[in-house]
VEXDREN-2710 file (C-alpha; in Angstrom, 1 decimal):
% VEXDREN-2710
k/r/px/py/pz
1/UNK/77.2/104.1/102.9
2/UNK/79.4/105.2/105.9
3/UNK/82.6/107.1/105.4
4/UNK/85.6/107.3/107.7
5/UNK/85.9/111.0/107.2
6/UNK/84.0/114.0/105.6
7/UNK/86.9/114.4/103.1
8/UNK/86.6/110.7/101.9
9/UNK/82.9/111.3/101.5
10/UNK/83.4/114.5/99.5
11/UNK/86.0/112.9/97.3
12/UNK/83.9/109.8/96.6
13/UNK/80.8/111.9/95.8
14/UNK/82.9/114.2/93.5
15/UNK/84.2/111.1/91.6
16/UNK/80.8/109.6/91.2
17/UNK/79.5/112.9/89.8
18/UNK/82.2/113.0/87.2
19/UNK/81.4/111.3/83.9
20/UNK/85.1/111.0/83.1
21/UNK/85.8/109.3/86.4
22/UNK/83.0/106.8/85.9
23/UNK/84.4/106.0/82.4
24/UNK/88.0/105.5/83.7
25/UNK/86.7/103.2/86.5
26/UNK/84.6/101.1/84.2
27/UNK/87.3/100.9/81.5
28/UNK/89.9/99.8/84.1
29/UNK/87.5/97.3/85.6
30/UNK/86.7/95.8/82.2
31/UNK/90.4/95.6/81.3
32/UNK/91.0/93.9/84.6
33/UNK/88.3/91.2/83.8
34/UNK/84.9/92.6/84.5
35/UNK/82.2/91.7/82.1
36/UNK/81.8/94.2/79.1
37/UNK/78.2/94.8/80.1
38/UNK/79.4/97.3/82.6
39/UNK/80.6/99.5/79.8
40/UNK/77.1/99.0/78.1
41/UNK/75.4/100.1/81.3
42/UNK/77.7/103.1/81.5
43/UNK/76.8/104.0/77.9
44/UNK/73.1/103.6/78.2
45/UNK/72.9/105.5/81.5
46/UNK/71.8/102.6/83.7
47/UNK/75.0/102.3/85.8
48/UNK/74.3/103.3/89.4
49/UNK/76.6/104.9/91.9
50/UNK/76.6/101.6/93.7
51/UNK/77.6/99.8/90.5
52/UNK/80.6/102.1/90.0
53/UNK/81.7/101.7/93.6
54/UNK/81.3/97.9/93.4
55/UNK/83.4/97.4/90.2
56/UNK/85.9/99.9/91.5
57/UNK/86.4/98.1/94.8
58/UNK/86.3/94.6/93.2
59/UNK/88.6/95.1/90.4
60/UNK/91.0/97.4/92.2
61/UNK/91.5/94.5/94.7
62/UNK/91.8/92.0/91.9
63/UNK/94.5/94.1/90.1
64/UNK/96.5/94.7/93.3
65/UNK/96.7/91.1/94.4
END
């Protein structure tokens, strides 16, 4: 993944490393219409960084339309 700045890269990596941030992202995405299986993946440890970024981007855009 390419980042527009070192600060954005650092912030993204920090957020992905935080279990609390991952929970917030997934909970918000599920509330916005994402399938509940994302929460299951988070709970069982199979949610990847790419998954988190994907649901964050998709459902942030959906909510802000």
